[in-house]
C-alpha positions as CSV (number, residue, x, y, z in Angstrom):
1,X,80.1,123.2,77.1
2,X,83.7,122.6,76.3
3,X,84.0,120.7,73.0
4,X,87.7,119.7,73.4
5,X,88.4,116.0,72.9
6,X,90.0,115.8,76.4
7,X,86.7,117.1,77.9
8,X,84.2,115.0,76.0
9,X,83.4,111.3,75.5
10,X,83.1,109.8,72.0
11,X,79.3,109.6,72.6
12,X,79.2,113.3,73.4
13,X,81.2,114.2,70.3
14,X,78.8,112.0,68.2
15,X,75.8,113.9,69.6
16,X,77.5,117.3,68.9
17,X,78.0,116.1,65.3
18,X,74.4,114.9,65.0
19,X,73.1,118.3,66.1
20,X,75.4,120.1,63.6
21,X,74.3,117.8,60.7
22,X,70.6,118.3,61.8
23,X,71.0,122.0,61.5
24,X,72.7,121.7,58.1
25,X,70.0,119.4,56.7
26,X,67.3,121.7,58.0
27,X,68.8,124.4,55.8
28,X,68.6,122.0,52.8
29,X,72.4,121.5,52.9
30,X,73.3,117.9,53.0
31,X,77.0,117.5,54.1
32,X,79.3,115.9,51.5
33,X,81.0,112.6,52.1
34,X,84.2,114.5,52.6
35,X,82.7,116.6,55.3
36,X,81.3,113.5,57.0
37,X,84.8,111.9,57.0
38,X,86.3,115.1,58.5
39,X,83.7,115.1,61.3
40,X,84.3,111.3,62.0
41,X,87.9,112.3,62.8
42,X,86.6,114.6,65.5
43,X,84.2,111.9,66.8
44,X,87.1,109.4,67.0
45,X,89.3,111.9,68.9
46,X,91.8,112.4,66.0
47,X,91.3,116.2,65.5
48,X,89.7,119.0,67.5
49,X,86.5,120.6,66.5
50,X,88.4,123.8,65.6
51,X,90.4,121.8,63.0
52,X,87.1,120.4,61.6
53,X,85.9,124.0,61.1
54,X,89.1,125.0,59.4
55,X,89.1,122.0,57.1
56,X,85.5,122.5,56.1
57,X,85.8,126.2,55.5
58,X,89.0,125.6,53.4
59,X,87.1,122.9,51.4
60,X,84.3,125.3,50.5
61,X,86.7,128.2,49.8
62,X,88.5,126.0,47.2
63,X,85.1,125.0,45.8
64,X,84.1,128.7,45.3
65,X,87.4,129.5,43.7
66,X,86.9,126.9,41.0
């Protein structure tokens, strides 16, 4: 499946996010409010999934450095 905004509907992006959060929660990792807000930008078609990944990785890198 192509996950680009231009190739998905908002509903499809919402389902992609739900699956990702489900996997995260199954590993006992509840996403932070900040991560949820980043993912909402993807769902709303504001940023691509690749950018979501970059922002989330950067967030956790900064957290580890502190």
